[in-house]
N, C-alpha and C positions, 0 to 999 in steps of 0.2 A: 209640673205636668200630670197629664190628664191621669184620673186614677185607673183607666182601663189598661194602662201599662202594667206588664205582670210584675208583682210584687218582688219576685225573686231578680229583677234588675237594678236592684236599689241598693246591693250590699259590696261592701269592700273590705276585705281582711287582708292580712300579713302574714307571712311566714314567720316572721321574727318579732318579738315583742319590742324592738327597737322602733319600730317604724309604725305602732298601732294607733297613733293619734286618729281621733275623729275626726273626718272631713265634714266642711260645710261647704255647701254648695257656693261658687262665685257667681252668682248670677244677677245681672244688672237690672236696676229697679225699673222704673215706668221710661220707657223710649221716646216717649212723647210722640206717637204716631200720628201721622197726618189722618185725617178722617179717612174712611174707605169709601164715603159719599164724595169723593172726588170726582168733579164732574164728568158724568161717563156720557158715552153717546149710544143713544137708543139702536142705530144699524149696527153695533159691534157683534150683538148676536140676539136672535129671536129668543124670547124666554123660554128656557129649559122646561121641557115637561119633568114632572118629579115622578118617578115609578117605583113602586116596590120591589120589582124584578131586578134582572141583571141584564138588561137590552144593554148591546153596545154595536157600535158598526163595522162595517168592511167584513171583508174575508175572515179576518183574525177570530170573530166572533163565533165563527161556525166550530173552531177548534179549541177555544180558549174561554175559559169561565173563570170568574172571581174566585179564588179560594182563601182563606185564610192562609197567611202567612207562614211557611214550614222555614226548617232550616237544617241545612246537609252538615251536620257537625263536622267540623276539620281536625283532622291530626291534631293530638297533642303537641303543643308548643312550649310545654315546660322546660326549664333550663336549669342549670344549675352554675352559681357564681361563687367565688371565695372571697370576692371585694366588696361587692354591693348588696343592699338588701333587695330581694326580691318580694314582691307583694303578689298577693292572688285578688283579682277582681271579678268580682259575677256581673257578666252581661247577659241580659235577657235568658237568666238561668244556665249559661256557659261560663265556666271557669277558665280564667287567662290568667296570665301572668307580666308584670310589668316591673321596670326598675324606676323609679322616680327621680327627676333629676334634682338640678339646683347647685348655686354657685359653694354651696359648703360641702358638696361633694369633690371638689376638686382637690382636696388634699389626698385623695384616694388616687388619682391618677397613677403617681409612679408605681405603684404595686399594680394597677390594673395593665399598666405599659412595660411590664419587668420584663428585661431584654430587649427592650427597644431603645437604639440611640439615636435612630433616624427615621423621621415620617417624612418619605417625599410625596408631593402633593403635585401630580401631573395633570396640567391643563388648568387654564384661568378663563373659564366659560360662565356658566351659571353657577356652579356650586363651588368651583375652586378656590375664587376670593373670598366669599365667605367661610368656608371649610378652614383654608389655612390661616386666617386672621383670628377665627374662633380658636382654634388649636393652639397657636401660638401664644395667644393671651389668657388661654386657661393654664397653660404649661407653666407659663410666668409665674402666675397667681399661686400655683403649686409649687414654687420653686424649684421645677424640674429642669435638668440640663439636656433634655432631649430637643434636639434639632430639627424644626420643621423647615422643609427645604421645597422651594417650587420648581419644579421641571418643565420647561418649555422648547418647541422645536426653535433649531436657530435661524435667527432671522425673524421672530415671532413678533409683530408690533406690542405684543400683550407685555413684552419685558418694561416697556416703561412703566406699566402700569402697577406691576409686581414691584419695582423699585418704590414706587410713590406710595406702597403700602407698607414698606419697612424690609421688602426682601431683596437682597443685594447679593452678587457676587463677593464682593469683598470681604462679607462676613460670613460666607459659605452657605446662604439662605437661600440662592437663586443659582441656575445653571441650566445644563441642557436635560433633556427628557432622559435620554439612554443612561446618562452619567449617575443621574440623581435617581433612577431606577436601580443601578446597579449599587449603588450605597445605602440603599433603603433599608431598614430592617422591616417596615411596613409602607407600602405602596398603594396609595388612595388614588386610583385611576378614574380621573373626573374629566378625562376630554370626552367630546360627542361620543353618540353611540355609534354613528357609523365609522367616525374615525377608528373606535375600539375595533370595529369588525374588520377595517381593512389593517389595523395593526397588530394584534393581538398576538401572533406568533413571535414578531421581534420582542414588543412587551415581555412576555413569556421567558425568552430565552435570554435576558437580561436579569432577571430576578435571581437572587442569591437562593440558594438551597435552605428550607426551613423558613424562610422569610414570610410574609402576609399580604397577600392582594386584597385590598378594601375596594370595594363596588358601593355606588351609591343609586344604583339601578343594577335590574338582574337582566338588562337587554343582552350583554355579552352571553350570557348563560343561554338565552333563548337562540341566539346567532350560532352558539357551538351547537347546540341540541339539534338544529334544523340541519347540520352537515353531521351528525353523528360524531360528534367531538367531545370533549371536556377539559376541564383546566387540567396543568401538570400536576403529578401526584407529590410532587415534592415540595410544594409549598399550601398553606392554608387559604382558604378563600373565604371571606367574610362580606359581610353588607351592613353598612348603616344608611339608611333613606329616610332624610329628611321629608316630613311630608308639606314641602313648599319651597318655593322657588330659592334659588341662592340669596337674590336679596331678602326675600322676608327672614332667613337662616341669621344672617348677619346683623340686620336692623332690629330685630327682636332679641338677640344676644346682646347688642349694646345696650338696649333698654333694659334690659336684666341687670345690668351693672348698679341699677337702682331699684328694683324689684327683682328679688331673687326667684329664679323659677321660672322668668321669662324666656322664650323660647319657641321653636317649633318642634312639634312632637315627630318621632322616628320611630321607624322598625328596625329590628336588626336580625340578621340571619347568618348561620354559621353552615355554609355550604360543606367546608373540608377542615377538618382540624389535624393537623399532622403531630402536633404535639402538646395538646392540652389546653393551650394558651387562648385560643380562638375567643371564646365566649367573653372572657374578661376583657380583651383587648377591644371586641365591637362595644362592649358596654362601656368602658371607657372613652373610646371615641366618641358614641352618642352623647355621653354627659359632657364633655370639653367641647362639643358643639351646642352645649344649653339646651338639650332638650327636656321639657319637663317630664315627659315619661317616655319611656321605649318600650315597644312591644315585640314579640318575636314573631317571625313568619319564615317561611323558607324563602330562598332565591326566587324559586319557579313561580310561587304564588305573589312576590313582590312584582315580578315584572307583568303578570298577566293584569293583575290589578291596576298598577301605574299606567302601562300604556294605554289600557284600556279606558282609565279615569281620564286620562288626558283630552281622548276623544270624545268623551261623554261629558259628564258636568262640571269639571274643570276646566274646560276650554271649549272644546267642537262643538258639543250640544249648545251651551251658552249662545255661543255665536250664530247657530243655527236658530235658535229660539227667537231672539233679539230681531234677527232679519225677519223672520216670518211675523211677529206680531207688530213689529214699526210700519212694515208695509200694509197691515190688515187696517190699523188704526188708522193711519193718514189716508187709505183709500175710501174708508168710511166717515171721513168730514175733520179727522183730529188735524189739530195744527202739528206741523213737524216737531218744534220743542216740546209741545206736551206729549207726544207720542214717544218722543226719546225718553223724556222723564218715566212716563209710566211703562216702559220696557228696560232698558240698561240702568238707568239710574235706581228704578224699585227694585232691580235683581240685585246689582253690587252694591248698594246701600240700604234700606229700610229691611229688606228680608235678609240679607245677608246678618245683619248686626242681631236682628232677631233670634236667628236659627244659632248664631255663635253662642248667645248668651241664655237663651230661652229654649231653642229647640222648634222644630216644625209646628207643633202644634200651637204655639204661641201666635205664629203666623195667621193660622185660622181662627183663634179664639178672639183675637184682636179686631175681626171685621165685624161690621154689623149684619143682622140677618140677612139684608139683601145683598151684601157683600158674599156672604157665606154661600148664596145661593150661586153667585157668579162665580167664585172659587170652584165650587163642586161641579159646576158645568163645565170648567177648564180642565180639570182634574182628571173627570171622568171620560171625557174626549179624548185627552192627550195620553194616559198612562199606557196604553198597547201601543200606539204608533210610536212614543218613545221606546216603549220596551222593544220592539220589533227590529230597531236599529241598535240598539244596544246589545240585544243577544247576537244578531249577526257580526258585531264588532268585536266582543268577547271571543267568539271561536274562530275570527280571524288572526286574533293576538295569539290564542292559545295554539293553534296550528302552525303558527310561525309564519302565515301570509302578510301580515303586518309588520313584523320584524323584515322580512326581504324586501318589503316596500321601501321603508325607512333606508335602507342599505345601498338601494338602487337609487333612490331619489338621490342621495349624498354623493353617488358618483357622478350624477348628472348635472353637479355644480361645477364641474370643471370640463374643458373640453376634450372630447374624445371621439375617437373613431371617425375623426373628420366632421363633427358635429360641434356647434358653438356651446359654449357653457350655459347652463340654465338654472343660475340660483334663484331662490323665491323671491317673488316680486313682493311689491305692497297693497296692502287691500284699503289703506285709510283714505281713499280719495272718492269715494262714492257720497251719494247724498245724506245717506245715515250719517257717516261718520263725520263729515263737515257739520251738521246739526250737531253732533256731540260735541266739537269744539266749542262751537256758540254757547252752548249749554254751560259747561265747564267753566268758562270764560266769566261768565255772570252767576255762577253759582255762589251763594252765601257759604262762608267757611261752616263746617261742620252739617251741612243740609245734606240727608240721606236721601231724599226723594221720597215722592208718595208711594203708599201702600195700596197700589192697583189691585183689585182683586183677581180679575181674570189673569193676569201676568203672574201672580202668586200661585195661583191653580196650576198653570203649565209646568212653572218653575218646580214645584214642591211635587208633582207627579214625575216629572222628571228624576229628580232625585230619589223618590220611593222607587222607581222603575229601576233606576242602578243599583240600589241597595239589594232589590229584589233577585237580579242577576247574580251579582255577588255571592248572596246568600244560598242560592240554589248552585252556585258551583262549589261552595265548601269553603268559602273564605271566613276568617274567624271575624267576630264583632269587631275587634280591635281594629283590624285592616279595613272592614266595609265603612266603619264610622269615619278614619282617620282619610281615607280615597276618598269618599263619598260627601262628607260633610266636612270637616274640618278643614281639609286644604283647601277645599273650594270657599268657604264663609271665613276662614281667617286668614288665608295666605293670598290666594289668587284673586279673589273678588276686592278686596281693598284696595290693590294695586289697579284693577281695571276700573275700579270707581275713580281713581285719580288721574288715569290717564285714558280710559277708553277701553273697551274691548277689542277695536282693531288694534291698537298699540300693543296688544300682550301678542295678539295673533302675528304681529310683525317681529316681535323681539325676545320673545321666549326660547326655550331650548329647540332646537331644530327637529327632534322626533316630535315635541308637541306642535310646534308650528306647521310641518308637515301633517299630523293628524287633523288638526283644526282645519285645514282647508281640504281635506279629503272627504272628513264626515259632517262637517256644517250643514252642508248642502243638503244633506239626506234628511238630517233632521227638519231641516227648514220644508222640503218639500213633504215629508209625512206629516208635518202637521198642517200644511196648508191643504192638502191633498185630502188628508183623512180626519183630523182632529175639528179645524174649523168647518169643514163642510159637514160634520155630523153635528155641531152646534147650530148651525145656521139652519139644517134640517128639521131643528127640534128633537134631535132624538133624546128619548128618555134618559135619565141619570142611572147609571149603575151603583145604586143603592150598595150593594156588598163592596165596591171598590170603596166608597166614602169610608163606610163602617170598617174594613179593614185598615185603613188609614189610620183610622181614630183609635183603634184598638190595637195597632201593631207593636209588638215587644220592643223594637227599636228606639223607641221613644224614652222608655226606661234607659235604655243602654246609653243613650246619648246623655241622660241626665247623668249618670255616673261620670262618663267622661266629662262633661262640664264640671263637676267636681275637682276633676285633676288639671281643668285648664288654669293659665296662670291669669292673674287678675289684671294684667296689662293688655290693653290691644294694640297691634302693631300701628306704627305712626309712619305715614305716608306722607311727606312735606310735597308741598307744591314743586320742588326742585330736585326731589329725589330723583336719582340716576340709577336705573337699571336694565340699561341697554347692555347687552353684551359687547365686549370691547371689539371682537370681529364684525359688529354690524355697525359701530358708530361711524366709519365712514360713509357707509350708504344712506344714513341717518341725517 
């Protein structure tokens, strides 16, 4: 990483001597980048003028000037645990606390889950299959007699899939939703966000006093807050939120049987603790899922960063970016296949791999001098147009507008008030996505695509703008890096590289699919109407933006997180199936 990153960003210490071993960065070696001199087209942009000033385009320039990154320190997320070792990490000068995972910690699960005899996993959507199987397997390895039971609505087609995964009515590990809730000491509510909003009263009424409600997303809190409500006071409320899709959570856990610590990072939150067990139960849950490290947050901060992130760099913004750039490249004479490689394949392949193992600066530093100029022109022109949409999106999430939008959309999936049902249609039949099918069909194994400087500049500008919005809104660096970097490059993008962005938009969680369809066009329009126009108009590069990017303390913080990263990359085979069960028939 560049020496410009703050020196205070690199330290990791522990609160106990038992886990004070020094850490060595698990950074990959040379990734064999394709040359940044990939044939480019002269019409793509006029040669950008380089200015020592801070010029930018559009109305935004009148009210915003580039300034060194600042950080609104969040409230302390310190916590106490009597079961696991808590470690202190220093990220960009801010002390935070984590629990490092690993299969060697499974032996502590009986202590963490003390008093729990049954864990009810409610739902079999994105997270349900992965979490149920990981919990079951970890508890078996820990020689625990805790039962993991799946709860599904009567008549659900998911019963067959749950049985195929080893959960059956005969052995007491599969049953009706409300019967499972009533008999469980820990209830993991993993049904869709919209379903939670419509069924929470019945769920609460079936929970045992002093039981624990577990969430993997703070959406329900946001919904309750929008109505001036809260959770029942006789149950504890915790969250463990893996920073990746359910299929990633399961796939990396299985790989972790060979490489200790492989998994998907998670945040945890204790919203309500009625008997003092909540923190250890939450940490035990996260360890059992295979999380390499778990960091603390609040349920409110989690849902704001998560819903916002899905609409940003995790899915919606990527969808908008590649649509905009593919159209630009082809309109300027690039053939369809090369344009697809220089947009989607570039982002989901080589850029993601590089950021995952070496950070954002490595993308820039790997370019030729001419490539760096292309990157800077794209970065300078794209940063504020991306931030404009991200800022608006965050506030729509924070004020409850986006949550209400998801709830209302879910209700439109069914016939109502004399109007027909309107479930989400598919988006994968347009020209760009048909080109993607051809590209992937002929792609050599392990091909990460070309490193195209202009695309890299737009994507990194998007990532940095999202980081800056979360930073200004007071989120911790752990949350910022996991939601804006790690979840993107280590979980979603590898799946999109295997199947395409359109496949993800058609098959991921309902909340994320809705968000992508709503916000992707906004990023597309802003880039097309502002950023690309600025480049074509030869607008001078904002040198302050480039300098701040190169010296931003987030790079050092990312390096610390890279040291905590498992040494294994997610394996997404050609036949990997991660279509949600309820979507199989339509696919």
